[in-house]
N, C-alpha and C positions, 0 to 999 in steps of 0.2 A: 782352519779350513782353507782349502785352496781357492784361488781367485782366477777367474777367466778374463783374459784381456778383451776389451771392447774391440769389435771387428773394424778393420779399415782405419784410414787416417781421418783428418778433419776436413770436412767438405764445406767449409764456410767461406763465403766470398768476402774479400777485404772491403770494408766500408771506406768511403771517401773521408779522409782525415785532413783537417786544416793544417797548414804549415805551422810548425812549432808546437803542435799539440799531440804529436805521436806518442811520446813517452807518457804524458799525463793520461791519454786515452787507454793505453795498454795497462798501466798500473791501476786505473780506475776499474777496468774490466776484471782484473785479477782480484782486487779488493772486494768486488761484488760477487765473486765466485763464478763469473762467466768465462770459464777457462777455454771452452770450445771456441767462443768468438775471438778471444785473445790469440789462441793458437792459430786460427785461420788467418788473422791479419799478419801475425809474425811470419807464418810460413810463406805467405804471398810476398812479403817484403824481402825475406831472405832469398827467395828465388830471383827477385829483380836485382839484388845487389850482392856483393861479396859477403861471405859469412863473417859475422862480427861476434865478439864475446858477449855483449849485452843481449843481442837478439837470440843467439843460441841458448844462452843461460835461461832466459825467460821462457823460450819455447820448450826447452827440456823440463822446466818446472811445471808448465801448463800440462804437458803430456803426462808427467808423473801424477799430477793431481787428478787427471782424467783416467788414470790407471792404464794408459796406453804405454806400457813399459818398454816395448821394443822401440817405439819412436823416441821415447825419452833417452834410451841407451844410445841411439844413433847421434842425438844432439850432444850428449856428454862425451861420446867418443871423439867427435870433431873438436870439442873444447880441449880435451886432453892432448890432441895432436897440435892444436894452436898454442896451448899454454901448458906444456909439460911440468913447469915449475909450480903450478897451482894444484896442490894435492886434493883439495876439496872436490874438484871435478873427477879425479880418479875414484874417489869414494862414491860419488853420486853415480858414476858409470857402473861400478861394481854392484851397487844397490839396485839400479834399474835392471841389470842383467839377472840378478837374483830374483827379483819380483816377476820377471818375464819367464822364469823357469829355465833359464840358460845357465845352469849351475856350474858347469865346467868353465865356461867363459867368465863367470863371476869370480870363481876361485883364482883364475889366471889374472884377472884385472886387479884383484886385491893384493897380490904378492908384493909389488913395489912399496905398498904402504906399511908393510911389516917393519921396514927399516926406518920409518919416520915416527919418532917417539909420540908425537901428538895424535897420530892416527893409528897407532899400533893396536890399541884396545879395540877400536871399532872394526878394524880389519880382521882381527881374530874372531870377533863375534860374528861377523859376516861369513867368514870361512866355516865356522862351526855350524852356522845355520844352513849353508850350502851342502855340507857333508850330511847333515841331519835330513835334509830334504831328499837327498839321493839314497838314503837308507844306510849310509856308512856311519853307524852309531859309534864305533870304536874311535874313529878319527874325530868325530864331533866331541865325544866325551873327553878325549885327550886335550883338545883346544879349550874346552870349558874349564877343565881342571887346571890348565896352564894359566887361564885368567884368574881363577880363584887363588892359585898359589901366589900370585902377585909379582911374578918375575919371569922374564924371558931374556936369557943372555945378560942377566944382571940389570935389566931395565924394569922399572915399575910399570905394571900393566893396569892393575886396579888399585887406585889410590884410596883416599878417604871418601871419595864421592859415593854417597849412599845409593844414588841412582844406578851407577855402574855395578855396585855390589848386588843390587836387586835384579839387574839384568842377568847377572851370572846365576842368581838363584832361580830365575825363571827358566833359563836355559837348562840348568840341571834338572828342574822339574819336568821339562819336556823329555829329557833323556830317560828319566825314571818312568815316565808314562809309557814310553815306547818299550821299556824293559818289563812292563807289566806290574811295576811297583806303584799302584795307583794311589794308595793312601799316603805314601811318602811324597809322591809328586804333588798331591793336593796340599800337603803341609808347606811345601816350597812355594807354591803359588800364593797361599794365604799369608806366608811370611813376607813375600814381596809386596802384597797389597797393603800390609800394615805400614810399610815404608812409603809407598807411592800414593796411598789413598785409593779410593774406589776406581777400578779400571774395568770396563766391560770385557775386555779381552781376557783379563786374568780371571774374572768371574766365570766366563765361558770355559776357560781351561779347567777350573774346579768342577764345573758341571760335567765336563767331558770325563773327568776322572771318576766321578760318581756313576756316570752312565756305564763306563767300562767295568766298574765293580758291581753293576746291576743294582745300585742303590738309587732308584728312580725318583723317590720323593725329594731328597736334598738336591738332586740334579734339576728337577722341575722348579724348585724354589729359587735357585740361582738364575735360571732362565727367565722366570717371571719377573725378577728384579731387573734384569737387562732390558726386557721388553717394556716394562713400566717406565723405566728411566728414559729409554729411547723415545717413547711416545710423548712423555711430558716435556723433554728438553728439545725434541725435534719434530714437532707436528707436521713440518713440511715434508717429512718422509712418507706420509700417507699410509701409515700402518693400518691394515685391516680393510682398506677400501676395496680391494679386489674381492674379498669374501662377501662384502655387502653388495656387490654387483655394480659399484659406481665406476664410471668411465673416467679414469685419471691418466695423466701422462706419466711416462717413465721418469723415475728420479735419477736414473743413470748410475754408473759405478763410480761414485765420487769417493774421495778419501774420507769425507765425513761419514758416509754410509759404512765404510770399512771400520772406522774407529768406534762406531756404536755397537759393533758385533751383532747387529740385529739379524742379518742374514744367517750367520752361524747359529744364533740362538734359535731361530725358527726351524732351521734344518734339524738341529738336535732334538728340539721338542717334537718334531714330526717323527723322528726315528724312535723316540721313546714311546709315543702313542702307537706307532706301528708295531713295536715289540709287544706292547700290552694288548694288541688285538683291536685297538680303537682306530680302524682304518679311516673313518669319516673325520675324526679329530685330527689325524695325521694329515689328511688332505687339506683341512682348513688351516692348519699351521703353515702349510706351504703357500696358500693363497693370502694369508695374513701378512706375509713379509712385504716390505716396501716394493711397489710395482716397478718392474723393469721389462724392457722388450726381450723377446726370447733370445736374440743374438747377444744380449748383454748378460745373460745368466751365467753364473759360475758353474763349474763342473759338478760340485756337490749338489746344488739345487737341481740341476738338469737330471742327475742320476736319481735323486729322490722323487722327482716328478714322474720319471719313467716307471720306477718301482711301485709307487703308491697308487698310480692310476692304471696299472697294467690290466686289471680286470675289465675296466671300462674302455680303455683305448690301447689295446695290445700292439697294434701296428705302429702307432706313434711311440710307444714305449720301446719297442725293438729298435726303431730308427734312432732314438736318442742314445741308447746304450751302444749301438754300433758306431755312432758318431764319436762318442766319448772315448771308445777304445782306440780310435785313431789319433787322439790328441795326446800331447805330452806337456804337462803331466795330466793324468786322469785319476779319479778316486780309485784306490786299489781294489775296492769291492766290485768295481764294474765288471772285471773279467769273470770272476766266479759267478756273479749274479746273472750275467748274460748267458753263460753256459747252463746254469740251473734252469733258467726260464725256457731256453731252447728244449731242454729235456722235459720240462713240465708240459709244454705244448707239443711234444713228440716230434720236434725237428732234430732228430738225432744226427742226420747227415750234416746239418749246419753246425751243430755243436762240435762234431769231429773236425770239420774244416777250420773252425775258429781255433781249436786246440792245436792243429797242425801248423796254422799260419802264425801262431803266437807262442811258439815253443819257448822263446826267451822269457815269456811271462809265467809259464807254467811253474817253474821252480821258484820264481820270485814271489808270486802272488797266490799260489794255491798251496794249501797245506797237504801233506801226504794223504790225510783222511779224505779231503775234498776231491783230490785228484783221483784216488782209487774209486770213490763213489761215482764220480762222473764217468770214469772209464767203464765201470760196470753198467751204468745206465745206458751209455751209448751202445754197448755190446748187446743189450736187450733186444734191439731191433733185428739183428741178424742171427744171433746165437743165444737164445734165452737160457739154455742149459749152462753155457759157459758163464753168462752173466750171473746166474744163480750161484755158481761156485765162487765167483769173485766176491759177491755180496756175503756169502756164507763165511768167507775168510775174514771179512770186515766185522761181521757179527760176532765171530769167535773172539777176535782181538778185543772188541769193546766189551764183551761179556766178561772176559778176564779182568779188565780194568774195573768194571762195575763191582765184581766180587771182591777185588782188592780194596776198593774204596769203602765197601760195606763193612769189611773188617776194621778199617781205620776208624770209621764212624763209631762202631761198637766199642773199640778200645778207648777212644776219646771220651765217650759217655761213661765208660767204666772208671776212667781216671779223672773224670770231671774237669777235663781240659777244654774249656770253652773256645779258646782261640783255634786249637787244632780241629775241634768239632766243626766250627764255622767254615774253616777252609775245606775240610773233607766233604762237608755237605754241599758246598759250592761246586767243588770238582765233580761230585757225584751227579748233581743236576746237569752240569755242562756235558758230561759223558752220556747221560741218558738222552739229552737232546740230540746227540749225534747218533745214538743207537736206534732211536725210534724211526727216523727217516730211512735208514739202511734196512731195518727189519721190514718196514712197510713196502719198500721197493721190491724186496725179496718176495713178500707175500703177494704183491700185485702180479707176479709171474704166474702163480697158481690161480689167482683170481681170473686172469685173462683166459686161462685154460679151463675155467669152471670146475676146478678140482677142489671143491669146498671141504671134503673130509680131511684132505692133507693140510689145508689152510687151518682147520680147527686144531690139528695136532701141532702146527707151528705156533699158534697163539697160546696153546697150553704150555709149550716150552718157555715162552717169554713171560709167563704170568709172574715169575719171581721178581722181575724188575718193573713191569709195566701195569700191574693191576690197578694202580691209582691214576694212570695216564688217560686223559679224556679221549684222545684220538684212538688209543688202543681199544678202549671199551666200546667206542662207537663202531669200529671195524669188526670187533668180535660179534657185536649185535647183528651187523649186516651179514656176516658169514653164517650165523645161526639161522637167520631169516631165510637166506637163499637155499638152505637145505630142505625146506618145506616140511620137515618132520620134527623141527626143533623150535617151534614157535614159543613154547614156554620158556626155553632158555633165552630166546631173543628178547622176550618181555623182561626178563630179569636184568638185562643190560640196557634196554631202551628206557625202562621206567625211571631209573635214577637220573638219567639225563633230562627227562621231561620234568620230573618233580623238582629238580634243582632250579628250573626257571618257570615253575608253575604259575607264579604271580605275574609273570610277563612272558606268557607262553609263545608269543609270536617271535621271540628271539630264537626259539628252537627251529632247526631246519624243518621245512614242510615235509620232506621225505621221511624224516625220523618219526614225525607225528603220524604220517600215513602208514608206515610200516608197523608202528605200535597198534594202530587201530585194526589193521588187517590181522595182526597176531592175536589180538583180543577176539576178533570174530572167528578165527580159525580154531580157537580154544574154547569156543562157546561162552565167552565173557562179553556178550553183547551190551550189557548195561554199562560196563566200563568204557567200551568204545563210544557209546552214545553220550556218556558224561563228558568224555574228552572232546568230542565234536561240539557239544554245547558250549564248553569252555572256550574253544577256538572261535566259535560263532559270536559269542558275547564279546570277546576282546576285539574281534574284527569290527563289530558294530560300534564299539567305543572309539576305535581308531578312526573309523570312517566319519564319525561325528566331528572329531577334531580336525581331521585332514580329509575332507570329502573328495578331493581330486586324486588321492593316492590309491594306486591299485594294490590290492592285497590278495594273495593267491593261496594262503595256507589251507583254508577249509576246502577250497576248490580242488587243490591237489590231493587232499585226503580223499575226497569223494571220487576223484578220477582214478586213484590207485585202487579203491574199493571196486569201482566199476570195472577196472582192468582185471582184477582178481576174478570177478564173476564171468567176464568174457573168456578168460583163460580156462575156466572150468566148464565152458561150453554154454553157460546161461546168458546168451547174447541179448535176449529180450530185456532182462532186468539190467544187465551190465551196461548196454548201450544207452538205455533210458537214464541210468544213473550218471553216465558221462555227460549226456546232453543237459540234464538239469543242473549239473555242477558248474556249467559255464554261463549260467544266467545270473545277472544281466551281462550281456556280451561286452558292453562298453567298459565294464570293470573287471571281468574275469578272463576275457580272451587275451592271451599273451603268448610269447614264444614258448615258454615252458609248458603252459597248460595245453597249447595246441599239440605239442610233441606227444603228450600222453593220449590225447583224444584221437589223433590220426592213427596211432598204432592200433587202437581198438577197431577203428573203421577198416583198416587194411586187413586185420585178422578176420573181421566179419566177411569182407569181400572174398578173401581167399577160401574160407570155408563154404561160402555160397557157390563159388566156382567149382569146387570139388564135390558139391552136392552132399556135403557132410551134414548140413543143417538146413532146416526150413524156417524161414522168417515170416512172421505175419505181415500183411500188407500195411497195417497201421504203423508198425515199427519202421517199415521202409519209408513211408510218407514222413514219419517223424525225422528220420535220418536226412532225407532230402531237404526238408524245411530247415533243419539245423545247419546243413552245409550252405544253404542260401544265406542264412544269417551270418555265417563265418565269412562268406564272400563280402558281405556288406560292411562288416566291422573290421575286417582284417587287412584293409588296403595298406596301412602304414605299419603293420606289425611284421617283422622279419620272421621267416619260418625256421631258419637255422642261423647259428652264429657263423658269420663269414670268417674263415681262417685268416689270421693277420698277415701271413707272409706268402699266401698263394699267388703265383704269377698270373693265373687266369682267374679273375674275379667273377663271382656269380652275377648274372644279369639281375639288376635291382628289381626289375618287374617280376622276375620269376621267384625271387627270394622273398615271397610274401605269403601270408596265410590265405589271402584271397586267391592267388594262383593255385595253391595246392588244394584248397577247398573245391575249386572249380574242376580240377583234375579228378578228385575223388567223386564228385557228383557225376561227371561223365562216365567214370568207371562203373558207378552204381547203375546208371541208366543202361549201360551195355550189358551188365550182368543180369538185370531183370528183363532184358529184351525189349525195353521201351522203344528203342530206335530201329526196331526191325519191322 
């Protein structure tokens, strides 16, 4: 995992040190791990006097321990100029440049060491690592193989030293990983660990291989071992204190933290949980890692924080991803994820601007599939027909791949070739995960046009591949429901989703439960609707008993949707009464989502009253006014709509409340009934 340099230099004031005790004080601070204090004193001393070898050497060491690699490189650069005959400083200079992400400079600094037999091996390893970090795998592989061959121009490079041999194994494992040979890479890391003993970084590398191969159980096992060892051996790193809500100081970006691989382990654990759909567990993994200030966070952690908290804090998430994109290096996933999130939130202009401004990253970081998908999504805003054709081409190409892989799976089963079958099934699943988003993006174009019959035809064509896909089944159910004459078909798709989670029904989306209830009612299956609502009510009561302060909206939304249905059919007396009762008690049921459904019914009621389409009894009017007064009372701190994360003109905080909108609706109702005349 990449590391982020701590910002700025050392802002420590030199302490008053007695004559003759300067050296002892500095070494004492270094032994105690107080590198920031030692660096502050050394820096002040060097500013007052001419640069000296001991001072610069110690200062460079302190900066390196603090992972301020740019400052460390500057110290070692001065030492190389002062003492060109001391090759150790050349090596340290090259290492600091590499750690700072200045790979071209690191390669250049390491060149003179290639002619020095005692430093040749380490210089080669450093150059291989720099080429690897730049993505130049062929050059990196050539240097690693040169190491393993044991000769360069007739000189021994890797001798009998088992540590050097293990380093070469690790390097080859890294190359195999980048080439997609995850099993072979894992074996290389395991082989190196047998020689070197347990090493958190190697254990993390093995977990990463399992993750890339989608074998999450063994990956989590390795990560658990890294975390357990880190907690036992280094309690001072305060693992888990952030999640528990304790106020603790930053542990900083120390070399010790780096060696434990705790940050990398927690990031990978978060990624696995996120892939498995356990968003809360992913968020907890990020807060469990040793506490650091935000400016000390490495790029991978910053990226994962942005991604996994996007639903709760989208503005902050976009800011982090935009910041990362300007850094060098940054996680390669940043570019694609930022573009996808812009499209998700329908900021197509921003996505187009980012693509245009970072054309050099397009071919480097985006696969042809992802680029074509993003291009089609951006086109949706201005030319939906053109976007549909672009997506159709992608769907066609992926359909061919899926059919080809289906044949390979059948042949492998017929030949009883387990290895080929496993690979073919893996490729099929990966291709299907590409197919579904493209197909859904294409379907959304018809959805926005409310062309549901055409949507049904599209879904029918894709049944060959997607009939077992949860998202596909859910969207088919929605399409059937929206046609208003295919409620039985909608039930056949909604029911399996609900029954799958029947023992924990609150895991099912409230709108799915509401649509299923409406479908039951519209097909005269009132008993089934009532049974489902009793089940929801029972589970909500149980949850309220264990978590009395938690707001639960499932049954409320079901009743709101049923009330909305009656309002849509013109039965406002019953529909509005159902809506009002569904929000009682207001302190637990009134929320942004529930208010959204309620206000739509009231606006429809007012519209029909204005047009004199309906006559409403006075008792219903009084009930409405009383309801809106209650909403004013309880809705002061409840937002009426979600504020868009990147809007330049923010909504007035006082106007974006349920209270403000309820008051407006009450004023409109008074005006419609002529109360103020």
